[in-house]
C-alpha distance (Angstrom), angle and dihedral (degrees) to the residues before:
residue distance angle dihedral
X1 . . .
X2 3.76 . .
X3 3.78 132.4 .
X4 3.76 137.5 -162.2
X5 3.82 86.9 -108.4
X6 3.84 127.0 11.7
X7 3.77 111.8 -73.6
X8 3.80 129.4 -173.8
X9 3.86 112.6 -127.3
X10 3.78 120.3 -127.9
X11 3.79 115.1 -106.1
X12 3.79 131.7 -144.1
X13 3.78 107.4 45.8
X14 3.77 122.2 108.5
X15 3.81 124.0 -152.0
X16 3.80 110.8 -84.0
X17 3.75 110.1 -93.4
X18 3.80 92.8 0.2
X19 3.78 135.3 109.5
X20 3.75 114.2 -100.6
X21 3.80 110.4 -130.5
X22 3.76 120.8 -133.8
X23 3.80 134.7 63.4
X24 3.77 98.8 -98.1
X25 3.77 127.4 84.6
X26 3.80 116.8 -89.4
X27 3.76 115.8 -118.0
X28 3.78 115.7 -137.9
X29 3.77 121.3 -125.3
X30 3.82 111.3 -95.6
X31 3.79 114.4 -94.9
X32 3.82 114.9 -102.8
X33 3.78 114.2 -94.1
X34 3.76 108.6 -124.3
X35 3.83 117.3 -147.0
X36 3.77 116.2 -107.8
X37 3.75 126.3 -125.0
X38 3.83 97.9 36.2
X39 3.84 94.5 -72.7
X40 3.78 113.7 -165.1
X41 3.77 92.2 -152.0
X42 3.78 112.8 140.4
X43 3.84 117.6 -114.7
X44 3.79 115.3 -102.1
X45 3.79 91.7 -111.5
X46 3.85 94.1 51.7
X47 3.85 95.3 123.7
X48 3.81 92.6 59.4
X49 3.77 93.6 40.7
X50 3.83 92.3 49.9
X51 3.79 90.3 47.1
X52 3.80 93.5 55.2
X53 3.78 103.8 31.1
X54 3.83 94.6 45.5
X55 3.84 95.8 38.4
X56 3.86 91.6 112.4
X57 3.76 87.8 56.2
X58 3.86 93.4 49.7
X59 3.82 88.3 49.3
X60 3.76 92.5 50.4
X61 3.85 90.3 49.0
X62 3.80 90.5 52.2
X63 3.79 95.5 -118.2
X64 3.79 100.9 104.5
X65 3.83 90.0 109.3
X66 3.79 89.8 62.5
X67 3.77 103.2 31.0
X68 3.79 94.1 98.0
X69 3.74 90.8 52.9
X70 3.78 91.5 47.7
X71 3.82 95.6 50.6
X72 3.80 92.5 42.2
X73 3.79 87.9 72.4
X74 3.83 97.9 66.3
X75 3.83 88.1 38.4
X76 3.82 89.5 56.4
X77 3.77 91.3 47.3
X78 3.80 89.9 54.3
X79 3.79 92.7 46.5
X80 3.84 91.9 51.9
X81 3.81 90.5 54.1
X82 3.80 94.2 50.8
X83 3.77 99.5 70.2
X84 3.85 117.9 -138.9
X85 3.79 111.6 37.0
X86 3.80 119.6 -145.2
X87 3.79 116.8 -138.5
X88 3.80 128.7 -164.9
X89 3.77 122.3 -108.8
X90 3.75 112.2 -85.3
X91 3.79 92.1 26.3
X92 3.78 90.9 135.8
X93 3.78 88.7 66.8
X94 3.77 90.3 53.7
X95 3.79 91.6 48.9
X96 3.84 89.7 55.5
X97 3.80 88.3 55.2
X98 3.81 90.5 52.2
X99 3.78 90.3 49.2
X100 3.82 89.8 50.6
X101 3.79 92.1 51.3
X102 3.82 87.4 52.9
X103 3.87 95.0 45.8
X104 3.79 92.6 45.6
X105 3.82 88.1 74.6
X106 3.85 85.4 80.3
X107 3.84 88.1 68.4
X108 3.85 98.7 50.9
X109 3.76 93.3 98.7
X110 3.84 95.0 56.0
X111 3.78 125.5 93.1
X112 3.80 117.6 -126.1
X113 3.84 119.2 -140.4
X114 3.82 115.1 -77.7
X115 3.82 92.5 2.9
X116 3.80 135.0 113.9
X117 3.80 115.6 -96.5
X118 3.85 114.5 -97.8
X119 3.77 114.9 -89.0
X120 3.79 115.3 -96.2
X121 3.81 94.4 -125.7
X122 3.74 130.3 72.4
X123 3.78 96.6 -91.4
X124 3.79 93.6 106.9
X125 3.82 90.5 54.1
X126 3.79 91.9 49.2
X127 3.79 90.7 53.0
X128 3.82 91.7 47.3
X129 3.86 90.3 48.8
X130 3.80 91.3 51.8
X131 3.78 91.2 51.0
X132 3.80 93.0 48.2
X133 3.79 91.2 47.6
X134 3.77 90.6 52.3
X135 3.82 94.3 48.5
X136 3.81 89.9 50.0
X137 3.79 92.6 45.0
X138 3.83 93.3 51.6
X139 3.81 88.4 50.0
X140 3.76 90.5 53.2
X141 3.84 91.4 49.0
X142 3.87 89.9 52.1
X143 3.79 92.4 49.7
X144 3.81 90.8 45.4
X145 3.80 93.8 54.9
X146 3.79 91.3 43.6
X147 3.84 95.0 52.1
X148 3.81 100.6 46.2
X149 3.77 114.7 97.1
X150 3.80 125.5 -122.6
X151 3.83 88.9 -103.9
X152 3.78 91.8 52.8
X153 3.81 97.3 41.3
X154 3.75 118.7 -2.5
X155 3.77 121.1 -150.8
X156 3.79 89.0 -119.6
X157 3.78 89.5 55.4
X158 3.82 90.9 54.6
X159 3.77 91.2 48.0
X160 3.78 91.1 50.9
X161 3.78 91.7 49.3
X162 3.84 85.9 55.0
X163 3.81 87.5 48.9
X164 3.82 90.8 52.0
X165 3.81 89.3 54.4
X166 3.76 87.8 48.7
X167 3.83 89.5 59.0
X168 3.85 89.0 47.1
X169 3.80 93.8 54.4
X170 3.81 92.3 46.8
X171 3.83 90.1 52.4
X172 3.80 89.0 45.7
X173 3.79 89.4 50.7
X174 3.79 91.2 54.5
X175 3.80 92.5 46.6
X176 3.80 91.1 49.7
X177 3.74 92.8 47.8
X178 3.87 96.5 46.6
X179 3.82 97.7 35.9
X180 3.82 105.5 27.7
X181 3.80 96.2 156.0
X182 3.78 95.5 50.3
X183 3.82 114.7 114.3
X184 3.78 138.6 148.8
X185 3.76 140.4 -170.0
X186 3.80 112.6 -102.8
X187 3.85 111.2 -112.8
X188 3.77 89.1 -127.2
X189 3.76 91.3 70.5
X190 3.83 91.4 69.1
X191 3.81 91.1 64.1
X192 3.81 98.3 42.8
X193 3.82 119.1 100.5
X194 3.81 112.2 -103.0
X195 3.81 91.5 -117.0
X196 3.83 89.5 61.0
X197 3.81 99.8 34.6
X198 3.87 90.9 52.5
X199 3.78 92.1 57.2
X200 3.80 109.8 112.1
X201 3.79 94.5 -130.7
X202 3.81 94.1 47.4
X203 3.81 90.1 43.8
X204 3.79 90.5 55.6
X205 3.82 91.2 51.2
X206 3.84 90.9 50.4
X207 3.77 93.1 52.5
X208 3.77 100.5 80.5
X209 3.84 116.9 -163.7
X210 3.79 136.0 -176.7
X211 3.83 92.8 -145.1
X212 3.78 147.3 1.7
X213 3.77 112.9 -114.8
X214 3.83 110.2 -148.3
X215 3.78 140.0 159.5
X216 3.78 103.2 -109.6
X217 3.79 110.5 138.7
X218 3.76 119.8 58.3
X219 3.79 113.6 -111.0
X220 3.77 94.6 24.0
X221 3.76 120.4 101.8
X222 3.80 93.3 -145.6
X223 3.77 141.1 -1.4
X224 3.82 117.6 -151.4
X225 3.81 111.2 -142.0
X226 3.78 119.6 -170.9
X227 3.79 118.7 -119.3
X228 3.83 107.1 160.9
X229 3.01 127.2 155.4
X230 3.83 88.2 19.8
X231 3.78 132.2 60.0
X232 3.81 96.9 -116.8
X233 3.80 135.7 39.4
X234 3.83 90.9 -129.7
X235 3.84 89.6 56.5
X236 3.80 88.2 51.0
X237 3.83 89.9 51.1
X238 3.81 98.6 50.9
X239 3.79 94.1 40.5
X240 3.80 91.6 48.0
X241 3.79 90.7 57.2
X242 3.83 92.9 49.6
X243 3.80 96.5 42.9
X244 3.82 94.9 46.8
X245 3.82 88.5 56.2
X246 3.78 91.1 56.7
X247 3.79 91.6 40.1
X248 3.83 89.8 57.4
X249 3.83 91.5 47.9
X250 3.81 95.8 46.3
X251 3.80 99.8 37.5
X252 3.84 105.9 26.1
X253 3.80 106.2 27.5
X254 3.79 101.6 31.8
X255 3.80 99.8 20.7
X256 3.80 130.7 102.2
X257 3.83 118.4 -105.4
X258 3.83 96.9 -87.8
X259 3.74 92.8 45.9
X260 3.86 90.0 48.0
X261 3.80 91.3 54.6
X262 3.81 90.2 49.0
X263 3.77 91.1 47.7
X264 3.77 92.9 53.0
X265 3.81 90.4 47.6
X266 3.81 91.5 51.4
X267 3.83 92.3 49.3
X268 3.80 90.3 50.9
X269 3.82 90.4 46.9
X270 3.81 89.0 53.7
X271 3.82 92.0 63.4
X272 3.82 94.3 78.4
X273 3.83 98.4 53.5
X274 3.84 91.2 38.8
X275 3.79 91.8 58.9
X276 3.79 93.7 36.2
X277 3.81 91.1 54.4
X278 3.82 89.3 69.0
X279 3.79 85.3 -142.2
X280 3.85 107.6 155.9
X281 3.81 92.5 -179.7
X282 3.77 90.1 56.8
X283 3.80 91.5 49.3
X284 3.79 92.3 50.5
X285 3.80 90.7 45.6
X286 3.82 91.2 54.7
X287 3.79 89.4 47.8
X288 3.81 89.6 53.2
X289 3.76 90.1 49.1
X290 3.81 93.0 52.6
X291 3.84 92.4 48.4
X292 3.80 92.9 46.2
X293 3.84 93.6 50.3
X294 3.82 89.7 46.7
X295 3.78 91.3 53.2
X296 3.83 92.5 48.1
X297 3.82 90.9 48.9
X298 3.82 92.2 48.5
X299 3.76 92.6 49.2
X300 3.79 89.7 54.2
X301 3.79 93.3 45.8
X302 3.83 93.3 -116.3
X303 3.80 92.2 148.3
X304 3.82 96.4 154.8
X305 3.80 91.8 54.0
X306 3.82 90.1 42.5
X307 3.82 89.8 53.6
X308 3.83 89.4 50.1
X309 3.80 90.7 51.3
X310 3.83 91.3 49.5
X311 3.82 90.6 48.9
X312 3.82 92.0 49.6
X313 3.80 92.8 48.7
X314 3.79 90.0 47.9
X315 3.80 93.8 50.1
X316 3.84 90.6 48.8
X317 3.82 89.6 50.4
X318 3.79 90.9 51.8
X319 3.79 90.4 47.3
X320 3.73 91.4 53.9
X321 3.78 95.5 46.0
X322 3.85 93.2 46.2
X323 3.82 93.0 54.5
X324 3.82 134.5 57.8
X325 3.82 86.3 -96.4
X326 3.83 87.5 77.6
X327 3.82 90.6 61.6
X328 3.78 91.9 48.2
X329 3.80 89.5 50.0
X330 3.76 93.4 51.1
X331 3.82 94.2 45.6
X332 3.83 91.4 52.1
X333 3.82 91.8 52.0
X334 3.77 89.7 53.1
X335 3.83 94.6 49.6
X336 3.80 113.3 62.7
X337 3.82 94.3 175.6
X338 3.83 93.9 165.9
X339 3.78 99.9 40.2
X340 3.80 96.6 98.0
X341 3.78 92.6 44.7
X342 3.79 91.3 50.4
X343 3.77 92.9 48.7
X344 3.81 91.3 50.5
X345 3.82 93.0 49.7
X346 3.81 93.5 44.4
X347 3.81 91.6 52.2
X348 3.79 90.0 46.4
X349 3.81 91.4 51.6
X350 3.80 92.2 52.7
X351 3.75 90.1 48.1
X352 3.78 90.7 51.5
X353 3.84 90.9 47.7
X354 3.81 90.6 50.1
X355 3.83 90.1 55.2
X356 3.82 93.6 45.6
X357 3.83 106.1 21.3
X358 3.77 99.3 160.9
X359 3.81 108.4 45.5
X360 3.79 102.9 6.0
X361 3.79 117.4 -153.1
X362 3.81 101.5 -61.4
X363 3.80 96.6 -108.2
X364 3.80 147.4 -4.9
X365 3.79 118.3 -40.7
X366 3.82 130.4 -150.1
X367 3.80 111.3 -113.7
X368 3.83 118.5 -134.1
X369 3.79 101.6 -109.0
X370 3.81 120.7 -34.3
X371 3.75 141.3 -100.9
X372 3.82 88.0 -75.8
X373 3.76 103.5 45.0
X374 3.80 144.9 -5.8
X375 3.82 88.1 -124.5
X376 3.76 116.5 122.5
X377 3.77 98.1 -139.7
X378 3.82 140.9 38.8
X379 3.80 122.3 -102.8
X380 3.81 136.5 -168.2
X381 3.82 89.0 -103.6
X382 3.83 95.3 48.1
X383 3.76 115.3 34.5
X384 3.81 91.4 172.3
X385 3.77 95.1 53.2
X386 3.77 122.7 101.7
X387 3.76 137.3 70.3
X388 3.82 111.7 -48.2
X389 3.74 122.0 -159.7
X390 3.81 120.4 -107.9
X391 3.80 107.0 -131.9
X392 3.78 96.1 27.8
X393 3.80 95.9 102.9
X394 3.78 98.8 69.2
X395 3.78 147.3 -19.6
X396 3.79 93.8 -97.7
X397 3.81 92.7 54.0
X398 3.88 91.4 44.8
X399 3.77 89.2 54.8
X400 3.80 93.2 47.2
X401 3.80 92.0 51.8
X402 3.85 95.7 37.5
X403 3.82 103.8 37.0
X404 3.79 105.1 9.7
X405 3.77 126.2 -133.7
X406 3.80 92.4 -40.2
X407 3.78 92.1 60.3
X408 3.80 92.9 46.6
X409 3.78 91.8 48.1
X410 3.81 93.4 50.2
X411 3.82 92.1 49.6
X412 3.77 93.5 49.8
X413 3.77 93.2 38.2
X414 3.78 93.2 56.4
X415 3.81 95.5 50.3
X416 3.84 92.8 41.2
X417 3.83 90.9 51.2
X418 3.81 92.4 49.1
X419 3.84 89.4 47.3
X420 3.80 90.6 53.1
X421 3.77 94.0 40.9
X422 3.81 94.6 56.4
X423 3.80 98.4 35.8
X424 3.84 92.1 115.9
X425 3.80 95.1 56.8
X426 3.80 102.6 107.4
X427 3.78 97.1 171.9
X428 3.83 118.9 112.0
X429 3.82 90.8 -101.8
X430 3.83 90.2 47.2
X431 3.78 93.8 52.2
X432 3.80 93.7 42.8
X433 3.80 94.2 45.9
X434 3.83 91.6 49.6
X435 3.80 90.0 48.2
X436 3.81 90.6 52.3
X437 3.82 89.7 53.8
X438 3.81 90.2 50.9
X439 3.79 90.2 51.8
X440 3.78 90.9 48.2
X441 3.83 88.2 56.0
X442 3.81 91.7 46.7
X443 3.81 98.1 43.9
X444 3.82 92.0 52.6
X445 3.82 88.8 78.5
X446 3.82 93.5 59.4
X447 3.86 109.9 15.1
X448 3.76 137.4 47.2
X449 3.80 116.3 -119.3
X450 3.80 101.3 -148.6
X451 2.96 124.1 130.2
X452 3.83 121.8 -3.4
X453 3.79 98.4 10.8
X454 3.79 94.2 57.4
X455 3.80 90.8 46.8
X456 3.80 90.6 52.7
X457 3.82 90.6 48.3
X458 3.84 94.1 49.6
X459 3.82 92.0 45.0
X460 3.85 86.4 54.2
X461 3.84 87.7 53.4
X462 3.81 88.9 52.9
X463 3.82 91.5 50.5
X464 3.81 91.2 50.1
X465 3.78 90.6 49.4
X466 3.77 93.0 49.3
X467 3.78 92.2 46.4
X468 3.82 90.9 50.0
X469 3.76 93.3 47.8
X470 3.79 92.7 52.0
X471 3.76 92.0 43.3
X472 3.78 91.1 55.5
X473 3.76 92.0 44.1
X474 3.85 92.0 64.1
X475 3.78 96.5 35.2
X476 3.82 119.0 99.0
X477 3.80 112.8 -109.5
X478 3.87 109.3 -104.3
X479 3.82 117.4 -124.3
X480 3.81 111.6 -90.9
X481 3.79 92.7 -128.7
X482 3.86 94.0 58.2
X483 3.78 131.1 85.5
X484 3.79 88.4 -114.1
X485 3.76 90.0 54.3
X486 3.78 91.8 51.2
X487 3.82 90.3 48.6
X488 3.76 91.8 51.2
X489 3.83 92.0 50.6
X490 3.81 90.3 48.4
X491 3.82 91.2 50.4
X492 3.80 90.8 47.5
X493 3.79 90.0 50.5
X494 3.80 89.6 50.4
X495 3.81 90.4 54.9
X496 3.78 92.5 58.5
């Protein structure tokens, strides 16, 4: 863990759910001091709490795409007043990515191979500015969570905020599955000037839906796919995987008996919308999660827990097969309606990166035609015709088109370094945080990360960093002449 100026770490707090190393007793963190006299002063961490707890409201108002940018402002104000700012290991790699997003604006006027020329207006600069603002905002959120103390914002509190959002996405999944055609105009639209409200991008944000209705399975006119409380069903899928991981940790692993029962019930309730979403990436991601946790448990010799995990997965599999959900699952696997489109867009992204490998083109580009036709627009006879966007089929491809190979390498390098750096954290938060980073690396091939997914990934990095800092604070210092001592010095050098 490094800081802008040297900073002495707090001692005496073990990683949540982990075993504190060392022979001496572990001192618990001091209890929060409550203000006297019924003070209405907001808690220090109010921006993060409001962001999570009120997220359904922000979604209903149509501002969920900007809410992280909005709340990053008070977070930044708090950070500036705190003095030295801790940063996670590998933060320099992330700063290079931010710099590359900034510099890629120089390429916005160029035309990528086999794409339409950039529009003559300022739309491309607005899109670039929104992306840059989101990257910066997510970075601020990560630093904010990392720099608050256990008294101001405990790790358990952050995990439970994640768990709350897990409940929200499960409820949203049920709403989208049962009421796929329900939509409403966000109340905020009525107060916006007509010149802004009539913009196609703003209009899409103000049209709030429970689900996206698409033609996915052959022989069916339409397939409703839940998306609430996000704009797209793919966003719902990747965020569901990440949030359920934290819900299981906060409610089932670390929770009290009643919370554990509720946590198990919520996870079981999530099965229906997960299958009904027809989201293969989500299914694979959950499979990766189960395998990873099983490996970590086996390496630690936790055979009883591993057996319980295997039994739970087996029972869920039987439940799916024994119900109509099994038929839906099988039909989706046999209908890869988007495979050709994704292949075309991925090949186009690589071609664009080969032509501009250093800075990319600053953002997504509209492909001339599609894999079905060279036509510029859709038609009743060809729903898949029209100009698709290079970079729209996943975070990796967006980085290749927008910031070239350098941007893609920095993004992957940061998460890979964090994954390696915290590989020895066997606490529940350590295992869950590492798993989230693995899913971030996997989902980049199929889903975009902006906005919420990247925020959840970076907050997970902050939790891993806090857990590691407090773990090392209570651990006895290894002897300098041992391998452990050398490793500790190398890790400390990597933090600076």
